[in-house]
HTML snippet that shows the backbone in 3Dmol.js (N, CA, C, O; Angstrom):
<script src="https://3Dmol.org/build/3Dmol-min.js"></script>
<div id="view" style="width:600px;height:400px;position:relative"></div>
<script>
const pdb = `
ATOM      1  N   MET A   1       4.545  33.261  -6.868  1.00  0.00           N
ATOM      2  CA  MET A   1       4.124  32.127  -6.195  1.00  0.00           C
ATOM      3  C   MET A   1       4.306  32.244  -4.664  1.00  0.00           C
ATOM      4  O   MET A   1       5.387  32.564  -4.170  1.00  0.00           O
ATOM      5  N   GLN A   2       3.314  31.998  -4.011  1.00  0.00           N
ATOM      6  CA  GLN A   2       3.385  32.180  -2.478  1.00  0.00           C
ATOM      7  C   GLN A   2       3.532  30.886  -1.798  1.00  0.00           C
ATOM      8  O   GLN A   2       2.743  29.991  -2.101  1.00  0.00           O
ATOM      9  N   ARG A   3       4.500  30.659  -0.859  1.00  0.00           N
ATOM     10  CA  ARG A   3       4.797  29.480  -0.233  1.00  0.00           C
ATOM     11  C   ARG A   3       3.975  29.378   1.029  1.00  0.00           C
ATOM     12  O   ARG A   3       3.781  30.397   1.692  1.00  0.00           O
ATOM     13  N   ALA A   4       3.510  28.287   1.380  1.00  0.00           N
ATOM     14  CA  ALA A   4       2.784  28.049   2.744  1.00  0.00           C
ATOM     15  C   ALA A   4       3.688  27.251   3.485  1.00  0.00           C
ATOM     16  O   ALA A   4       4.394  26.367   2.999  1.00  0.00           O
ATOM     17  N   GLN A   5       3.643  27.629   4.826  1.00  0.00           N
ATOM     18  CA  GLN A   5       4.619  27.047   5.819  1.00  0.00           C
ATOM     19  C   GLN A   5       3.904  25.725   6.279  1.00  0.00           C
ATOM     20  O   GLN A   5       2.701  25.730   6.538  1.00  0.00           O
ATOM     21  N   VAL A   6       4.673  24.596   6.372  1.00  0.00           N
ATOM     22  CA  VAL A   6       4.136  23.466   6.869  1.00  0.00           C
ATOM     23  C   VAL A   6       4.485  23.232   8.251  1.00  0.00           C
ATOM     24  O   VAL A   6       5.647  23.265   8.659  1.00  0.00           O
ATOM     25  N   HIS A   7       3.418  22.984   9.009  1.00  0.00           N
ATOM     26  CA  HIS A   7       3.667  22.949  10.547  1.00  0.00           C
ATOM     27  C   HIS A   7       3.680  21.431  10.953  1.00  0.00           C
ATOM     28  O   HIS A   7       4.189  21.106  12.025  1.00  0.00           O
ATOM     29  N   GLY A   8       3.176  20.579  10.185  1.00  0.00           N
ATOM     30  CA  GLY A   8       3.115  19.167  10.559  1.00  0.00           C
ATOM     31  C   GLY A   8       3.004  18.259   9.335  1.00  0.00           C
ATOM     32  O   GLY A   8       2.679  18.694   8.231  1.00  0.00           O
ATOM     33  N   LEU A   9       3.283  17.009   9.574  1.00  0.00           N
ATOM     34  CA  LEU A   9       3.139  16.021   8.431  1.00  0.00           C
ATOM     35  C   LEU A   9       2.181  14.975   8.840  1.00  0.00           C
ATOM     36  O   LEU A   9       2.420  14.296   9.838  1.00  0.00           O
ATOM     37  N   ARG A  10       1.042  14.788   8.093  1.00  0.00           N
ATOM     38  CA  ARG A  10      -0.016  13.930   8.451  1.00  0.00           C
ATOM     39  C   ARG A  10       0.124  12.720   7.504  1.00  0.00           C
ATOM     40  O   ARG A  10       0.145  12.844   6.279  1.00  0.00           O
ATOM     41  N   LEU A  11       0.217  11.533   8.156  1.00  0.00           N
ATOM     42  CA  LEU A  11       0.246  10.330   7.228  1.00  0.00           C
ATOM     43  C   LEU A  11      -1.044   9.869   6.957  1.00  0.00           C
ATOM     44  O   LEU A  11      -1.963  10.121   7.736  1.00  0.00           O
ATOM     45  N   ALA A  12      -1.222   9.177   5.869  1.00  0.00           N
ATOM     46  CA  ALA A  12      -2.543   8.636   5.485  1.00  0.00           C
ATOM     47  C   ALA A  12      -3.051   7.548   6.495  1.00  0.00           C
ATOM     48  O   ALA A  12      -2.329   6.588   6.761  1.00  0.00           O
ATOM     49  N   GLY A  13      -4.258   7.692   7.042  1.00  0.00           N
ATOM     50  CA  GLY A  13      -4.786   6.708   7.926  1.00  0.00           C
ATOM     51  C   GLY A  13      -4.288   6.867   9.440  1.00  0.00           C
ATOM     52  O   GLY A  13      -4.622   6.072  10.319  1.00  0.00           O
ATOM     53  N   ILE A  14      -3.535   7.868   9.637  1.00  0.00           N
ATOM     54  CA  ILE A  14      -3.028   8.084  11.014  1.00  0.00           C
ATOM     55  C   ILE A  14      -3.469   9.447  11.450  1.00  0.00           C
ATOM     56  O   ILE A  14      -3.188  10.414  10.743  1.00  0.00           O
ATOM     57  N   GLY A  15      -4.163   9.598  12.601  1.00  0.00           N
ATOM     58  CA  GLY A  15      -4.688  10.842  13.056  1.00  0.00           C
ATOM     59  C   GLY A  15      -3.620  11.715  13.665  1.00  0.00           C
ATOM     60  O   GLY A  15      -3.889  12.891  13.908  1.00  0.00           O
ATOM     61  N   HIS A  16      -2.484  11.244  13.916  1.00  0.00           N
ATOM     62  CA  HIS A  16      -1.443  12.131  14.622  1.00  0.00           C
ATOM     63  C   HIS A  16      -0.566  12.814  13.593  1.00  0.00           C
ATOM     64  O   HIS A  16      -0.283  12.238  12.542  1.00  0.00           O
ATOM     65  N   SER A  17      -0.150  13.985  13.864  1.00  0.00           N
ATOM     66  CA  SER A  17       0.720  14.661  12.924  1.00  0.00           C
ATOM     67  C   SER A  17       2.129  14.830  13.573  1.00  0.00           C
ATOM     68  O   SER A  17       2.269  15.047  14.777  1.00  0.00           O
ATOM     69  N   ILE A  18       3.120  14.721  12.726  1.00  0.00           N
ATOM     70  CA  ILE A  18       4.452  14.788  13.176  1.00  0.00           C
ATOM     71  C   ILE A  18       4.953  16.329  13.046  1.00  0.00           C
ATOM     72  O   ILE A  18       5.034  16.911  11.964  1.00  0.00           O
ATOM     73  N   GLU A  19       5.253  16.866  14.217  1.00  0.00           N
ATOM     74  CA  GLU A  19       5.744  18.290  14.041  1.00  0.00           C
ATOM     75  C   GLU A  19       7.054  18.433  13.388  1.00  0.00           C
ATOM     76  O   GLU A  19       8.053  17.883  13.852  1.00  0.00           O
ATOM     77  N   LEU A  20       7.081  19.184  12.281  1.00  0.00           N
ATOM     78  CA  LEU A  20       8.316  19.360  11.578  1.00  0.00           C
ATOM     79  C   LEU A  20       9.047  20.715  11.825  1.00  0.00           C
ATOM     80  O   LEU A  20      10.199  20.945  11.458  1.00  0.00           O
ATOM     81  N   ALA A  21       8.155  21.670  12.559  1.00  0.00           N
ATOM     82  CA  ALA A  21       8.598  22.952  12.801  1.00  0.00           C
ATOM     83  C   ALA A  21       9.864  22.938  13.696  1.00  0.00           C
ATOM     84  O   ALA A  21      10.696  23.836  13.571  1.00  0.00           O
ATOM     85  N   VAL A  22      10.023  21.974  14.563  1.00  0.00           N
ATOM     86  CA  VAL A  22      11.109  21.895  15.425  1.00  0.00           C
ATOM     87  C   VAL A  22      12.377  21.496  14.654  1.00  0.00           C
ATOM     88  O   VAL A  22      13.482  21.939  14.966  1.00  0.00           O
ATOM     89  N   TYR A  23      12.198  20.724  13.732  1.00  0.00           N
ATOM     90  CA  TYR A  23      13.298  20.214  12.849  1.00  0.00           C
ATOM     91  C   TYR A  23      13.039  20.720  11.374  1.00  0.00           C
ATOM     92  O   TYR A  23      12.357  20.069  10.582  1.00  0.00           O
ATOM     93  N   PRO A  24      13.585  21.830  11.087  1.00  0.00           N
ATOM     94  CA  PRO A  24      13.230  22.318   9.700  1.00  0.00           C
ATOM     95  C   PRO A  24      13.848  21.511   8.479  1.00  0.00           C
ATOM     96  O   PRO A  24      13.372  21.559   7.344  1.00  0.00           O
ATOM     97  N   TYR A  25      14.913  20.798   8.823  1.00  0.00           N
ATOM     98  CA  TYR A  25      15.615  20.044   7.777  1.00  0.00           C
ATOM     99  C   TYR A  25      15.176  18.469   7.793  1.00  0.00           C
ATOM    100  O   TYR A  25      15.775  17.639   7.111  1.00  0.00           O
ATOM    101  N   ALA A  26      14.125  18.155   8.596  1.00  0.00           N
ATOM    102  CA  ALA A  26      13.765  16.744   8.752  1.00  0.00           C
ATOM    103  C   ALA A  26      13.379  16.134   7.522  1.00  0.00           C
ATOM    104  O   ALA A  26      13.767  15.000   7.242  1.00  0.00           O
ATOM    105  N   THR A  27      12.535  16.898   6.652  1.00  0.00           N
ATOM    106  CA  THR A  27      12.266  16.166   5.379  1.00  0.00           C
ATOM    107  C   THR A  27      13.440  16.005   4.472  1.00  0.00           C
ATOM    108  O   THR A  27      13.517  15.022   3.734  1.00  0.00           O
ATOM    109  N   SER A  28      14.373  16.946   4.499  1.00  0.00           N
ATOM    110  CA  SER A  28      15.651  16.630   3.683  1.00  0.00           C
ATOM    111  C   SER A  28      16.362  15.608   4.241  1.00  0.00           C
ATOM    112  O   SER A  28      16.902  14.798   3.488  1.00  0.00           O
ATOM    113  N   LEU A  29      16.466  15.492   5.484  1.00  0.00           N
ATOM    114  CA  LEU A  29      17.277  14.359   6.014  1.00  0.00           C
ATOM    115  C   LEU A  29      16.644  13.072   5.809  1.00  0.00           C
ATOM    116  O   LEU A  29      17.320  12.076   5.552  1.00  0.00           O
ATOM    117  N   LEU A  30      15.248  13.036   5.921  1.00  0.00           N
ATOM    118  CA  LEU A  30      14.494  11.737   5.563  1.00  0.00           C
ATOM    119  C   LEU A  30      14.731  11.382   4.133  1.00  0.00           C
ATOM    120  O   LEU A  30      14.886  10.201   3.823  1.00  0.00           O
ATOM    121  N   ALA A  31      14.766  12.296   3.283  1.00  0.00           N
ATOM    122  CA  ALA A  31      14.888  12.101   1.818  1.00  0.00           C
ATOM    123  C   ALA A  31      16.391  11.472   1.600  1.00  0.00           C
ATOM    124  O   ALA A  31      16.629  10.503   0.878  1.00  0.00           O
ATOM    125  N   ALA A  32      17.256  12.131   2.282  1.00  0.00           N
ATOM    126  CA  ALA A  32      18.671  11.747   2.040  1.00  0.00           C
ATOM    127  C   ALA A  32      18.899  10.279   2.551  1.00  0.00           C
ATOM    128  O   ALA A  32      19.562   9.485   1.882  1.00  0.00           O
ATOM    129  N   MET A  33      18.354   9.952   3.706  1.00  0.00           N
ATOM    130  CA  MET A  33      18.425   8.731   4.366  1.00  0.00           C
ATOM    131  C   MET A  33      17.804   7.690   3.423  1.00  0.00           C
ATOM    132  O   MET A  33      18.388   6.630   3.197  1.00  0.00           O
ATOM    133  N   ALA A  34      16.600   8.000   2.864  1.00  0.00           N
ATOM    134  CA  ALA A  34      15.972   7.051   1.944  1.00  0.00           C
ATOM    135  C   ALA A  34      16.828   6.798   0.766  1.00  0.00           C
ATOM    136  O   ALA A  34      16.886   5.685   0.243  1.00  0.00           O
ATOM    137  N   LEU A  35      17.505   7.841   0.336  1.00  0.00           N
ATOM    138  CA  LEU A  35      18.337   7.757  -0.934  1.00  0.00           C
ATOM    139  C   LEU A  35      19.589   6.829  -0.594  1.00  0.00           C
ATOM    140  O   LEU A  35      20.000   5.986  -1.391  1.00  0.00           O
ATOM    141  N   VAL A  36      20.143   7.050   0.618  1.00  0.00           N
ATOM    142  CA  VAL A  36      21.302   6.224   0.940  1.00  0.00           C
ATOM    143  C   VAL A  36      20.904   4.677   1.260  1.00  0.00           C
ATOM    144  O   VAL A  36      21.629   3.736   0.939  1.00  0.00           O
ATOM    145  N   ILE A  37      19.772   4.548   1.872  1.00  0.00           N
ATOM    146  CA  ILE A  37      19.311   3.142   1.998  1.00  0.00           C
ATOM    147  C   ILE A  37      19.019   2.428   0.733  1.00  0.00           C
ATOM    148  O   ILE A  37      19.318   1.239   0.625  1.00  0.00           O
ATOM    149  N   GLY A  38      18.379   3.166  -0.357  1.00  0.00           N
ATOM    150  CA  GLY A  38      18.052   2.621  -1.543  1.00  0.00           C
ATOM    151  C   GLY A  38      19.385   2.208  -2.392  1.00  0.00           C
ATOM    152  O   GLY A  38      19.537   1.131  -2.969  1.00  0.00           O
ATOM    153  N   ALA A  39      20.287   3.251  -2.349  1.00  0.00           N
ATOM    154  CA  ALA A  39      21.554   2.963  -3.000  1.00  0.00           C
ATOM    155  C   ALA A  39      22.362   1.816  -2.433  1.00  0.00           C
ATOM    156  O   ALA A  39      22.933   0.999  -3.154  1.00  0.00           O
ATOM    157  N   THR A  40      22.387   1.788  -1.057  1.00  0.00           N
ATOM    158  CA  THR A  40      23.100   0.540  -0.365  1.00  0.00           C
ATOM    159  C   THR A  40      22.375  -0.744  -0.802  1.00  0.00           C
ATOM    160  O   THR A  40      23.032  -1.730  -1.136  1.00  0.00           O
ATOM    161  N   GLY A  41      21.050  -0.749  -0.805  1.00  0.00           N
ATOM    162  CA  GLY A  41      20.324  -1.931  -1.126  1.00  0.00           C
ATOM    163  C   GLY A  41      20.557  -2.378  -2.448  1.00  0.00           C
ATOM    164  O   GLY A  41      20.691  -3.584  -2.655  1.00  0.00           O
ATOM    165  N   THR A  42      20.631  -1.430  -3.508  1.00  0.00           N
ATOM    166  CA  THR A  42      20.926  -1.702  -4.817  1.00  0.00           C
ATOM    167  C   THR A  42      22.339  -2.319  -5.089  1.00  0.00           C
ATOM    168  O   THR A  42      22.507  -3.219  -5.911  1.00  0.00           O
ATOM    169  N   TYR A  43      23.380  -1.748  -4.310  1.00  0.00           N
ATOM    170  CA  TYR A  43      24.554  -2.195  -4.408  1.00  0.00           C
ATOM    171  C   TYR A  43      24.708  -3.692  -3.987  1.00  0.00           C
ATOM    172  O   TYR A  43      25.327  -4.508  -4.670  1.00  0.00           O
ATOM    173  N   TYR A  44      24.107  -3.976  -2.832  1.00  0.00           N
ATOM    174  CA  TYR A  44      24.244  -5.284  -2.237  1.00  0.00           C
ATOM    175  C   TYR A  44      23.481  -6.337  -3.188  1.00  0.00           C
ATOM    176  O   TYR A  44      23.914  -7.464  -3.429  1.00  0.00           O
ATOM    177  N   TRP A  45      22.333  -5.826  -3.671  1.00  0.00           N
ATOM    178  CA  TRP A  45      21.513  -6.780  -4.656  1.00  0.00           C
ATOM    179  C   TRP A  45      22.352  -7.067  -5.853  1.00  0.00           C
ATOM    180  O   TRP A  45      22.375  -8.215  -6.297  1.00  0.00           O
ATOM    181  N   ASN A  46      23.077  -6.069  -6.437  1.00  0.00           N
ATOM    182  CA  ASN A  46      23.823  -6.298  -7.610  1.00  0.00           C
ATOM    183  C   ASN A  46      25.060  -7.255  -7.350  1.00  0.00           C
ATOM    184  O   ASN A  46      25.418  -8.093  -8.178  1.00  0.00           O
ATOM    185  N   ALA A  47      25.703  -7.049  -6.083  1.00  0.00           N
ATOM    186  CA  ALA A  47      26.768  -7.944  -5.714  1.00  0.00           C
ATOM    187  C   ALA A  47      26.316  -9.331  -5.495  1.00  0.00           C
ATOM    188  O   ALA A  47      27.059 -10.269  -5.787  1.00  0.00           O
ATOM    189  N   PHE A  48      25.071  -9.527  -4.968  1.00  0.00           N
ATOM    190  CA  PHE A  48      24.434 -10.843  -4.860  1.00  0.00           C
ATOM    191  C   PHE A  48      24.176 -11.504  -6.091  1.00  0.00           C
ATOM    192  O   PHE A  48      24.346 -12.721  -6.178  1.00  0.00           O
ATOM    193  N   GLU A  49      23.739 -10.748  -7.156  1.00  0.00           N
ATOM    194  CA  GLU A  49      23.413 -11.182  -8.490  1.00  0.00           C
ATOM    195  C   GLU A  49      24.816 -11.756  -9.160  1.00  0.00           C
ATOM    196  O   GLU A  49      24.937 -12.834  -9.743  1.00  0.00           O
ATOM    197  N   GLN A  50      25.750 -10.855  -8.952  1.00  0.00           N
ATOM    198  CA  GLN A  50      27.177 -11.086  -9.614  1.00  0.00           C
ATOM    199  C   GLN A  50      27.743 -12.332  -8.934  1.00  0.00           C
ATOM    200  O   GLN A  50      28.421 -13.090  -9.627  1.00  0.00           O
ATOM    201  N   ALA A  51      27.539 -12.610  -7.688  1.00  0.00           N
ATOM    202  CA  ALA A  51      28.116 -13.741  -7.037  1.00  0.00           C
ATOM    203  C   ALA A  51      27.440 -14.974  -7.517  1.00  0.00           C
ATOM    204  O   ALA A  51      28.071 -16.027  -7.614  1.00  0.00           O
ATOM    205  N   GLN A  52      26.055 -14.876  -7.851  1.00  0.00           N
ATOM    206  CA  GLN A  52      25.359 -16.006  -8.404  1.00  0.00           C
ATOM    207  C   GLN A  52      25.988 -16.431  -9.737  1.00  0.00           C
ATOM    208  O   GLN A  52      26.317 -17.584 -10.013  1.00  0.00           O
ATOM    209  N   GLU A  53      26.117 -15.346 -10.537  1.00  0.00           N
ATOM    210  CA  GLU A  53      26.709 -15.595 -11.890  1.00  0.00           C
ATOM    211  C   GLU A  53      28.021 -16.289 -11.776  1.00  0.00           C
ATOM    212  O   GLU A  53      28.264 -17.250 -12.505  1.00  0.00           O
ATOM    213  N   TYR A  54      28.955 -15.817 -10.821  1.00  0.00           N
ATOM    214  CA  TYR A  54      30.262 -16.518 -10.665  1.00  0.00           C
ATOM    215  C   TYR A  54      30.046 -18.003 -10.201  1.00  0.00           C
ATOM    216  O   TYR A  54      30.725 -18.953 -10.590  1.00  0.00           O
ATOM    217  N   GLU A  55      29.024 -18.064  -9.330  1.00  0.00           N
ATOM    218  CA  GLU A  55      28.864 -19.499  -8.814  1.00  0.00           C
ATOM    219  C   GLU A  55      28.387 -20.386  -9.980  1.00  0.00           C
ATOM    220  O   GLU A  55      28.830 -21.533 -10.031  1.00  0.00           O
ATOM    221  N   GLU A  56      27.586 -19.989 -10.854  1.00  0.00           N
ATOM    222  CA  GLU A  56      27.148 -20.804 -11.856  1.00  0.00           C
ATOM    223  C   GLU A  56      28.407 -21.145 -12.864  1.00  0.00           C
ATOM    224  O   GLU A  56      28.511 -22.263 -13.368  1.00  0.00           O
ATOM    225  N   VAL A  57      29.278 -20.175 -13.094  1.00  0.00           N
ATOM    226  CA  VAL A  57      30.452 -20.436 -14.035  1.00  0.00           C
ATOM    227  C   VAL A  57      31.393 -21.413 -13.305  1.00  0.00           C
ATOM    228  O   VAL A  57      31.956 -22.342 -13.884  1.00  0.00           O
ATOM    229  N   ASP A  58      31.527 -21.136 -11.970  1.00  0.00           N
ATOM    230  CA  ASP A  58      32.450 -22.064 -11.254  1.00  0.00           C
ATOM    231  C   ASP A  58      31.955 -23.440 -11.176  1.00  0.00           C
ATOM    232  O   ASP A  58      32.765 -24.365 -11.235  1.00  0.00           O
ATOM    233  N   SER A  59      30.649 -23.672 -11.042  1.00  0.00           N
ATOM    234  CA  SER A  59      30.021 -24.967 -10.962  1.00  0.00           C
ATOM    235  C   SER A  59      30.220 -25.657 -12.320  1.00  0.00           C
ATOM    236  O   SER A  59      30.547 -26.843 -12.362  1.00  0.00           O
ATOM    237  N   ALA A  60      30.027 -24.930 -13.429  1.00  0.00           N
ATOM    238  CA  ALA A  60      30.097 -25.508 -14.720  1.00  0.00           C
ATOM    239  C   ALA A  60      31.547 -25.973 -15.002  1.00  0.00           C
ATOM    240  O   ALA A  60      31.781 -27.078 -15.491  1.00  0.00           O
ATOM    241  N   LEU A  61      32.493 -25.098 -14.678  1.00  0.00           N
ATOM    242  CA  LEU A  61      33.961 -25.437 -14.752  1.00  0.00           C
ATOM    243  C   LEU A  61      34.356 -26.735 -13.929  1.00  0.00           C
ATOM    244  O   LEU A  61      35.009 -27.649 -14.432  1.00  0.00           O
ATOM    245  N   LEU A  62      33.918 -26.734 -12.668  1.00  0.00           N
ATOM    246  CA  LEU A  62      34.250 -27.802 -11.819  1.00  0.00           C
ATOM    247  C   LEU A  62      33.633 -29.178 -12.264  1.00  0.00           C
ATOM    248  O   LEU A  62      34.234 -30.250 -12.190  1.00  0.00           O
ATOM    249  N   ALA A  63      32.338 -29.005 -12.742  1.00  0.00           N
ATOM    250  CA  ALA A  63      31.630 -30.237 -13.265  1.00  0.00           C
ATOM    251  C   ALA A  63      32.187 -30.712 -14.600  1.00  0.00           C
ATOM    252  O   ALA A  63      31.988 -31.884 -14.921  1.00  0.00           O
ATOM    253  N   ASP A  64      32.871 -29.898 -15.407  1.00  0.00           N
ATOM    254  CA  ASP A  64      33.457 -30.243 -16.653  1.00  0.00           C
ATOM    255  C   ASP A  64      34.727 -30.964 -16.455  1.00  0.00           C
ATOM    256  O   ASP A  64      35.418 -30.703 -15.470  1.00  0.00           O
ATOM    257  N   GLU A  65      35.103 -31.888 -17.353  1.00  0.00           N
ATOM    258  CA  GLU A  65      36.373 -32.613 -17.317  1.00  0.00           C
ATOM    259  C   GLU A  65      37.311 -32.080 -18.254  1.00  0.00           C
ATOM    260  O   GLU A  65      37.661 -32.704 -19.255  1.00  0.00           O
ATOM    261  N   LEU A  66      37.741 -30.899 -17.944  1.00  0.00           N
ATOM    262  CA  LEU A  66      38.790 -30.241 -18.759  1.00  0.00           C
ATOM    263  C   LEU A  66      40.143 -30.581 -18.246  1.00  0.00           C
ATOM    264  O   LEU A  66      40.313 -30.737 -17.036  1.00  0.00           O
ATOM    265  N   PRO A  67      41.187 -30.712 -19.161  1.00  0.00           N
ATOM    266  CA  PRO A  67      42.493 -30.772 -18.672  1.00  0.00           C
ATOM    267  C   PRO A  67      42.943 -29.575 -18.056  1.00  0.00           C
ATOM    268  O   PRO A  67      42.418 -28.509 -18.378  1.00  0.00           O
ATOM    269  N   PRO A  68      43.942 -29.622 -17.124  1.00  0.00           N
ATOM    270  CA  PRO A  68      44.472 -28.278 -16.557  1.00  0.00           C
ATOM    271  C   PRO A  68      45.066 -27.340 -17.732  1.00  0.00           C
ATOM    272  O   PRO A  68      44.979 -26.113 -17.677  1.00  0.00           O
ATOM    273  N   SER A  69      45.623 -27.971 -18.702  1.00  0.00           N
ATOM    274  CA  SER A  69      46.222 -27.215 -19.757  1.00  0.00           C
ATOM    275  C   SER A  69      45.156 -26.176 -20.320  1.00  0.00           C
ATOM    276  O   SER A  69      45.494 -25.056 -20.703  1.00  0.00           O
ATOM    277  N   ALA A  70      43.845 -26.632 -20.340  1.00  0.00           N
ATOM    278  CA  ALA A  70      42.903 -25.854 -20.977  1.00  0.00           C
ATOM    279  C   ALA A  70      42.677 -24.432 -20.273  1.00  0.00           C
ATOM    280  O   ALA A  70      42.331 -23.394 -20.837  1.00  0.00           O
ATOM    281  N   TYR A  71      42.917 -24.596 -19.084  1.00  0.00           N
ATOM    282  CA  TYR A  71      42.841 -23.269 -18.201  1.00  0.00           C
ATOM    283  C   TYR A  71      43.956 -22.295 -18.491  1.00  0.00           C
ATOM    284  O   TYR A  71      43.799 -21.092 -18.282  1.00  0.00           O
ATOM    285  N   LEU A  72      45.090 -22.797 -18.974  1.00  0.00           N
ATOM    286  CA  LEU A  72      46.179 -21.939 -19.252  1.00  0.00           C
ATOM    287  C   LEU A  72      46.134 -21.432 -20.706  1.00  0.00           C
ATOM    288  O   LEU A  72      46.946 -20.594 -21.099  1.00  0.00           O
ATOM    289  N   ASP A  73      45.232 -21.920 -21.454  1.00  0.00           N
ATOM    290  CA  ASP A  73      45.163 -21.374 -22.762  1.00  0.00           C
ATOM    291  C   ASP A  73      44.648 -20.027 -22.808  1.00  0.00           C
ATOM    292  O   ASP A  73      43.766 -19.651 -22.035  1.00  0.00           O
ATOM    293  N   ARG A  74      45.227 -19.205 -23.787  1.00  0.00           N
ATOM    294  CA  ARG A  74      44.891 -17.778 -23.865  1.00  0.00           C
ATOM    295  C   ARG A  74      43.518 -17.471 -24.327  1.00  0.00           C
ATOM    296  O   ARG A  74      42.946 -16.433 -23.994  1.00  0.00           O
ATOM    297  N   GLY A  75      42.977 -18.386 -25.109  1.00  0.00           N
ATOM    298  CA  GLY A  75      41.610 -18.184 -25.713  1.00  0.00           C
ATOM    299  C   GLY A  75      40.508 -18.715 -24.885  1.00  0.00           C
ATOM    300  O   GLY A  75      39.331 -18.533 -25.193  1.00  0.00           O
ATOM    301  N   PHE A  76      40.906 -19.417 -23.763  1.00  0.00           N
ATOM    302  CA  PHE A  76      39.935 -19.988 -22.886  1.00  0.00           C
ATOM    303  C   PHE A  76      39.054 -18.944 -22.263  1.00  0.00           C
ATOM    304  O   PHE A  76      37.846 -19.139 -22.124  1.00  0.00           O
ATOM    305  N   HIS A  77      39.648 -17.842 -21.888  1.00  0.00           N
ATOM    306  CA  HIS A  77      38.898 -16.773 -21.183  1.00  0.00           C
ATOM    307  C   HIS A  77      37.879 -16.281 -22.158  1.00  0.00           C
ATOM    308  O   HIS A  77      36.717 -16.137 -21.778  1.00  0.00           O
ATOM    309  N   ALA A  78      38.255 -15.993 -23.476  1.00  0.00           N
ATOM    310  CA  ALA A  78      37.418 -15.445 -24.371  1.00  0.00           C
ATOM    311  C   ALA A  78      36.286 -16.412 -24.709  1.00  0.00           C
ATOM    312  O   ALA A  78      35.172 -15.966 -24.985  1.00  0.00           O
ATOM    313  N   TRP A  79      36.534 -17.707 -24.695  1.00  0.00           N
ATOM    314  CA  TRP A  79      35.612 -18.777 -25.023  1.00  0.00           C
ATOM    315  C   TRP A  79      34.599 -18.880 -23.734  1.00  0.00           C
ATOM    316  O   TRP A  79      33.397 -19.097 -23.881  1.00  0.00           O
ATOM    317  N   LEU A  80      35.139 -18.724 -22.623  1.00  0.00           N
ATOM    318  CA  LEU A  80      34.324 -18.907 -21.370  1.00  0.00           C
ATOM    319  C   LEU A  80      33.298 -17.663 -21.318  1.00  0.00           C
ATOM    320  O   LEU A  80      32.153 -17.824 -20.894  1.00  0.00           O
ATOM    321  N   GLU A  81      33.750 -16.469 -21.753  1.00  0.00           N
ATOM    322  CA  GLU A  81      32.738 -15.330 -21.867  1.00  0.00           C
ATOM    323  C   GLU A  81      31.649 -15.516 -22.854  1.00  0.00           C
ATOM    324  O   GLU A  81      30.495 -15.161 -22.613  1.00  0.00           O
ATOM    325  N   ASN A  82      32.029 -16.093 -24.008  1.00  0.00           N
ATOM    326  CA  ASN A  82      31.116 -16.258 -25.019  1.00  0.00           C
ATOM    327  C   ASN A  82      30.126 -17.394 -24.669  1.00  0.00           C
ATOM    328  O   ASN A  82      28.961 -17.334 -25.063  1.00  0.00           O
ATOM    329  N   ALA A  83      30.573 -18.398 -23.950  1.00  0.00           N
ATOM    330  CA  ALA A  83      29.723 -19.555 -23.520  1.00  0.00           C
ATOM    331  C   ALA A  83      28.804 -19.057 -22.393  1.00  0.00           C
ATOM    332  O   ALA A  83      27.648 -19.476 -22.342  1.00  0.00           O
ATOM    333  N   SER A  84      29.263 -18.194 -21.500  1.00  0.00           N
ATOM    334  CA  SER A  84      28.306 -17.706 -20.483  1.00  0.00           C
ATOM    335  C   SER A  84      27.330 -16.849 -21.043  1.00  0.00           C
ATOM    336  O   SER A  84      26.180 -16.937 -20.614  1.00  0.00           O
ATOM    337  N   ASP A  85      27.616 -15.987 -21.983  1.00  0.00           N
ATOM    338  CA  ASP A  85      26.873 -15.065 -22.651  1.00  0.00           C
ATOM    339  C   ASP A  85      25.658 -15.720 -23.452  1.00  0.00           C
ATOM    340  O   ASP A  85      24.524 -15.240 -23.466  1.00  0.00           O
ATOM    341  N   SER A  86      26.062 -16.915 -24.136  1.00  0.00           N
ATOM    342  CA  SER A  86      25.063 -17.660 -24.805  1.00  0.00           C
ATOM    343  C   SER A  86      24.140 -18.474 -23.892  1.00  0.00           C
ATOM    344  O   SER A  86      22.969 -18.682 -24.208  1.00  0.00           O
ATOM    345  N   SER A  87      24.657 -18.912 -22.808  1.00  0.00           N
ATOM    346  CA  SER A  87      23.919 -19.606 -21.781  1.00  0.00           C
ATOM    347  C   SER A  87      22.745 -18.764 -21.166  1.00  0.00           C
ATOM    348  O   SER A  87      21.600 -19.185 -21.001  1.00  0.00           O
ATOM    349  N   SER A  88      23.183 -17.569 -20.867  1.00  0.00           N
ATOM    350  CA  SER A  88      22.199 -16.653 -20.210  1.00  0.00           C
ATOM    351  C   SER A  88      21.081 -16.202 -21.101  1.00  0.00           C
ATOM    352  O   SER A  88      20.129 -15.631 -20.569  1.00  0.00           O
ATOM    353  N   GLN A  89      21.088 -16.389 -22.375  1.00  0.00           N
ATOM    354  CA  GLN A  89      20.038 -15.961 -23.316  1.00  0.00           C
ATOM    355  C   GLN A  89      18.965 -17.044 -23.404  1.00  0.00           C
ATOM    356  O   GLN A  89      17.990 -16.890 -24.138  1.00  0.00           O
TER     357      GLN A  89
END
`;
const viewer = $3Dmol.createViewer("view");
viewer.addModel(pdb, "pdb");
viewer.setStyle({}, {cartoon: {color: "spectrum"}});
viewer.zoomTo();
viewer.render();
</script>
């Protein structure tokens, strides 16, 4: 297989080309930057979703009139997980 050397990058709809011969690792750098930006965005999106789930559980707990001893019960945490799983379905 014979490799062709790329001297420029032409974007669709744009008549100008970006010279990559000066920066031979520019495409690898751009790909790595895109990967880092995507991974960071995904991390923050998941953190935001998790915070919303915690907010729903906290709001439900604060709106409910449970006695303080219910929060100290060992089975309360298991019940809370089961209740939040069934409400998300």
